[in-house]
N, C-alpha and C positions, 0 to 999 in steps of 0.2 A: 600538519594539523590533523588530528583525529577525526574520523567522519561525524562522530556525534557532536562535537564542538563545530565542526565546519558548517553543518546545517543549523546549528543554534546561533552562532554567531556571524559567520561571514555570509552564508548563503540563507537569508532569512527574510521574511516580510516581503517588500516590494522588489528585492533583488531576487528572490525565489520566483515571485511572479513573472519577472522579466524572462526568467529561463524558459518558461512555457511560451511566451510571447514571441521568442525568436525561432521557435520551431517551425519548421517547414510546413506545407500543406500535407505531406505525408505523416509528418509527425502528429499534426492536429488530428487527422484521421485515426490514427493509433490511439490517441487520447480518448477520442470519442468512442470507439470500439471497446476500448478498456471499460469505460464508465457504462455503457450499454450493457455489457456481459454482466457487470456486478448489480445494476438495478434490476435487471431480469430476475435475479436470485433473492431480491428482498419483497417481503410481503407487507401489506399495508399495517398489519397489526405488530410489525416487528420492532424491536429495540436493537439498534445497530451501533456497533463500535467501530470508528474509523481511526485506525493507527497511523499516526504521522499526517495529520490533516493539513499541516502548514498554514498558509494563509486562507485556506477554505475553499481551494478550487474544487473539491469533490463534494462538499457538505451540501449544497443546494440540491443537487441531484438525489443524494442520498435522503435528505429530508422531505423531498417530494414523494418519496416513495414508501418511507417508513413512519411509525407512530413517533419514535423518538430516535434522535441521532445524538451519540457523544463522541466529539472529536478530541482527541489528545495529541500534543506535541510536546517536544522539549525546548521549542524556542518561543519565550515570551513576545518577542516581536512579532513572529507569525501569527500568533493566537490572537495578540491585539488587534492586527490588521483583520483577522478573520471576525472578530467580535464586531469590529467597526463596519464592516461590509455587510454582514449577515444578521444585524440586529433585529431585523423584522420577522425573522424565522421563529415561530413560537415553540417549535419542537426540536431546538438545537441547545446542547450544553457543550462546554469547552473546558478542557483542564490541562495543566501543565504536567506531564508525566512520562516516564520512560516506558516505552512499549514492552520491554523485557521484564518489567516489575511493576505490574499493574496494581493499582490501589483498588480493586473491586473484589467483592466476595465471589466466591464459585458461583456458576450458572447464573450469571447476569444477563447475558445477552444472547438474542437469537441468532445474529450476524456479526462476526467479526471481520473487517475489510483491511486489507494492507496492499495498496496497490502502488503502481509506478516504481516497481522494484524496491520497495522499502525493505524486504527482506534482505536484500544485499546493502542498500544504500545506509540503513541506519547504524551499521558498525556495531552492532550488538552480537551476542552469541545467538546463532540462528536458530538452534535447538531451543534455546529458552525462550525465544520469541515465539515460536510455533507452539510450545507447550503452554505458555501463559495464555495465548488465544484459546487454546483448547480447553484450560481450566475455567475460563469465564463464559464458556458456551453453555446453554442450556441444553437438555435433552431434546434431539433433533435440530439443533443448531449447526450453522455452517460457518466455518471460517475459510476466507478466500484470500490466497496471496497470489500477486502477480510478479512476472520478471519478464525479461526480454527473450525474445526468440532469435535463435542465431540467423534467421532470415532477414532479420531486421538490422542488421549489423552496419551495413553501409549508410542507412538513414540515420540510425542511432549516433554513428561516428561523427556524421555531417552536423548533426545537432548538437553535439557537444563542442564541436569546432566553431558553431556559431555563438555558442555561449562564451567560448573562449575570446573570440574576436570582439565580444561585447564587454569583456573585462570581467565577467561574472565569475569565472573559475580560470585557473592556470592554463597555460598552453598545452595542448595535447602531445604527449611524447609518443610519436608514430612508432618509434623503434621498439617500444615496450609495450605498445597497446596491441591487443589482438587475442583471439581465442575467447572473446566474450568479456574481455577486461580492458577498460579504458583507464589509462594512467595519465595524470596530469603533473605538470611541473611544479604546483604547490603543494604536492603529496596526496592529493585526492586520487584514489584508486577505487573504481566502480566495476564489479563483476555482475554476473547474472546467476540464478538457480535453474538448472534444467531439472527435468523430471527424475533423472538418476541421481541427481544431487538433493533432491526434495525429500526423496523416499527414505534415506536415514534419520531425517529429522523427525519423522513420525513414528520411528521404531518405539515399540512398547505402547503405544496408544491404540485403545479399542476403538478405531475410527475407519469410517469407509473413506478411501482416499482416491483421488482422481486427478490427473493432469490433462488439461485441455488447451491446445493451441487456437488462437483466435487472431483473424485479421493477418496471418503471417507476420505478426510483429511481436506478440506477447504470448507467454505461457501462463495460465492460470492453475495453481495447485490448490485443490479443494479437499477439505476435510470435514467430514459430518459426524458429529456425536450421535451415537445411537439413541433413538426414541426409548424413553422410559417405559412406554406402553399407553394403552389407551387413555387418553386425557391427560397424559403426563408430558407430551412433548409439543414441538412446535407444529402449530395447524398447517396442514398442507405439505409437510416436509415429505420429500421423494427422494429416491435413491439418485445419486449423483453418477452421470455418465462419464 
């Protein structure tokens, strides 16, 4: 099964939520550290796009930090669960959409977020994904992509084995898994994107780019669109470290 249809059909809605619930305390710490990093880069006046929002795990945190959040996903089941759970949030919009083919005009968002290894898990052309995020960024805007650190491999593998034990994904093929790639018996193959693998994806973009390791569990790959000048960019935008 292709990864796009995997998360749209097999691992959607409550099944996807269960994947996060079976994670160990170390996995929960990683997930919290990931969101804390993202929220620290969101300003109160920002309009934020969340790529692959799933059942809404990240949306409440983002909505609490931004003026408006738009969450997109390819799974109607996941989006329906998010809509039901988060109907009280007045600054949240949801849409069914492919992250690599966004139906937004240029320069729509202050921040574009793609967390939890979406850059590898979506199963789309990674360069197209990054360039679409870049296209919809406003001057001074920031795109944030996260992936796994090699330091997190043992905890990540144990997490996926817990998901397999719960019947959420196929059993882990230990012989073929390694080097940052997890291979499941049902055809699911999930890698990660290291800094040296992210760099070619932004070739040709006039962007400030940085990769930052957080919590010994994840890499954040950041790219900022240059500010258009005084009064033309995102308020408070700063160089990324």
